[in-house]
Residue, then its C-alpha position, 0 to 999 in steps of 0.5 A: m725618804p733621805d734614805e734613799t735618797a741619798a744612796v742615790l746621790a751616792l750613787l751620782p759620780a761613779a754615774s757621770a763618769r761612766l758616762a764621761q767614759k764613753a763620750a771619751k770614746p774616739p768617734w769611730w769606736h764602736p764596741y761590736a766594728p768590723d777592723l775593715g782593712s782585713g775584714a776581720w771583727r774584732s774582739r772588743q778590747t781589741w779594736a777599743a785599743g785603735p784601728a791603727t794596733a790591728a795584727 
């Protein structure tokens, strides 16, 4: 039991870092959000860069 607890505790920093990254997304961000200016659907990477960078 102590070994399992230590393993879970070792994972907590990585999990909290992932949650912090998600919380840091700007409010307009969505992984499948369309670029409303051109009507084109953007990939996750392109859209995550921000609407101002859309080509």
